[in-house]
N, C-alpha and C positions, 0 to 999 in steps of 0.2 A: 581406396576409402576400404577400411575394414570396420568402422564403428555402427555403422550404420548399410541398411541392403535397400538393393532397388525394388521401389514401393511404399518404404516406411512412410507413413505417415508423420509427420515432424512440427515440433512448433518450438518458439525461441525468441531471442531480442536482440536486436543489432542497433547500436548506438555509433552513430559518427560517421558512417559510411554511406547512409542513406537518404533521398533528398526526394522519393516520389512514393506515391502508390503504385505499384504495378503485379503483375500475377506471378511475376518469376523473379527470385532474388540467389545469388550464389552465395554459399557463407563455408569456410573450411568444416570440415568435418568434426574439429576440435574447439568450433566456436559455441556460443551460447546457445545450443539446441536439444533436445531431447525427444523420445519418441512419443507420440501423443496416446494416452491411455485408451483402452478399447472401449468403452463406453462416451467417450467424448467426442464431438464434432470437431471442425477446424475452427468454427466460428466458438466455439466453447472454451477451446484450448489457446486460440489465438491473443486473447487479453490477461493470461495466467501470468505475467512476469512482468508488466510495464510498472505498473502503478505497485505491484504486489512486492517487486525486490526492493524499492524504496523501501517501504515498510518493512521488510524483514531485514535490513542492511540496519534500519534505523534500532529496531529491536533487540538485535545482537549486538549492536554500540551501547546499548543501555544495559547489556548482559540481562534482559529478563530471563525470570526463573519460577517455576512453578510455586503457588501459593502467595504470590505476589497479588497486590492492589494495583490495578493501572485503568489510568483513565483516558481515553481516545476522543479527543476532538477534532471532528470532521469525520464522523464512522461513516459517511457513505459515499464518499469519493473511493477513487480508484485505490487509492492509498489506504484509506483510513478502513475501510471494508474487508481489505484485505488483512489489516493488521488485527482488527476482530476476530476475525478469523483463526490467524497464525496465534495467536493469544490464549485462545477457547482451547486450541489442541494441546498449549502444553500445560494445563490448570493453570491460568492465571483468572483472577476474579476481574472482570473487566467491567467498566462503567463507561458507557458512550454517549458522546452528545451528539444529536441531531436534529434536523425539524420534524415538525407535527407530522407530515404526511408518512415520512418513512419511520416512526417509533416501530412499529409490527416487522417491517424488513430486517432492522437491526437486531431487536429482539432475536430476531430468526438465524441471525447470524451467530450467535451463540452469547451477545451482552447479557449479565447477570442484571446490571442495571441499566435504563436508558432517559438519561436527561434530554429534556423540549428546550434547546436553546431560546426559543420565540417564547417562551414562558418565565423566563430570567437569565440571568446571568449565570452560565454553570461555575464562574470561580467564586460564587457563594456560597458553594458546597461545605457544608461542614465537615465532612469526612476528609481524610488524608491518604496519600495514594504513595506508592514505593517509587512510582515512575507517570510523568504527565506527557502525552504522546500528542504533539499539536499536530495531527496528520494534514492540515489546510495552512499553516504556519500563519495564522490571524491573531494569535495570542501571544503573549511574550512570557519570560522568566519572571519580570517583575509581577504580573497579575498570577501568575499559576504557581508563584514561590509559597503562597500559603497554604495551598494544598499539599505540598509534598511533605511528608514523612521526615523526622531530621536523617541525614543522610540521603535522600530523595533526590529524583533524577530527573531533570527537564530536556524533551527531546524534539525538535521540530523538523518537518520536511522545510523549514524555507532557511534563508542565511538570518531574517528580520530586517527590518529599519537599519541602517546604517550598518551593516554586516554583525549586529550584535550577537547574534547567536554564536558564530565563531570566534568572535572575542569572548565572551562569557565562559565559553568551553574551555579558552587557555587561563582566564581568571579565576574562577568558581573553585576549580580543583584546588588551586593553591592558597586560597582566601581562606580554606576551610571551615575554622571556628564561626567568622563573620559572617557567613552565609549558611551557620548551623549545619554545615557539612553538606548543605544543597547544593546541587551543581547541574551545572549545561554540558551536555554532550552534544556534539554534531560529526553526523555519520558523511563519509563521502561514498556513496553507494557503489557497488563494483557490481557485474555478475559475469557469472562462468556458467559452466558448462554442468558443473556440479550442482550449483544453485539452481538451476533450470530443472534437473532431474530431482530433485528437492522437492520441485512445486509440482511435478509429474507423480513422484509418490503419493504427497498430499491430497491431490485430486483422484487419484486412483482409490487411496484410502476413505475418499468421501468427507477430510477433515476441510477441505478446501475447495470451494469454487467460485471463481471471479464473479463480479455482480454484473451483470449485461443491463444497461439503462435501454438504448435503443440501435437497431442494424439497419445500413443504409448500403443501397446499391452503391456501387463504383463511379456510375453516373452521376449520381447524387451527392459527391465529396464535397464541392461546395456547401451544402445545406447540412451536413454534418458536422464541417467546420463551423458553421454560424451558431447550429446546436451547442455546442462544446464551448463555445466564448460567450453564451448568456452564462456561465457558471451555474447551471442549474442541473447540470447532468449527474446521473446516479451511476456510482460505477465506473464503468466501460463503455465507449461507443465503438460498434466493430463494424468496419467496411466487408461488405460481402462481394467477392466477386464471383462474375459468373463462370463458374468451371466448363459450362456448355460451350462457352466460346473459344475455349480454349483450342490451338490446332492438333490436329489428330498425330 
């Protein structure tokens, strides 16, 4: 091992090879991990990659750039709350959609305008956007098309009914004028060490912090899953391992 030193506090992301919650995990030194910024705890850093890497992959696929207008639907989930912060960090004007209890939270993440979905349909907005990012996959290109500027992009965190987002990502760029050059793009999220280090830098600079809803001890893992399955969580739920129980 040359990239890290004994005693380094690290965080990261592993997909496809795990199947349980545990105190220990082995991962190659060139895996998706990085050193935790000095002012963060393990609990604060642990949720910094999961929903966030989906958000970043989607925004990179949509080729977001400074000065654009972007609408984020579902701004309080792990993906949406990360997207709002990532967009704000690159100088994008963000309109975020969320429920009444979370309006101030989302404003605090950097959104320029917050839309309360309980007060009306966000697709009735008179404004138009360069990008509409559905971070919860509950809308569609058909519903959001009128919100897009000519040449605008719709991107979703989900495939949509009958895999429509994947299909439309192939059809709409070719159709061109038939859709006023509005199109769907669909990301295939990947995460590597460079991306995790990017999140480390963003957290160190203060441009990004994962939103944490609740913390559960490992003994209450069942209750944690039950809460997540309610669909009401904000940001991420963290499982806390009792470090004092580690063998010496």
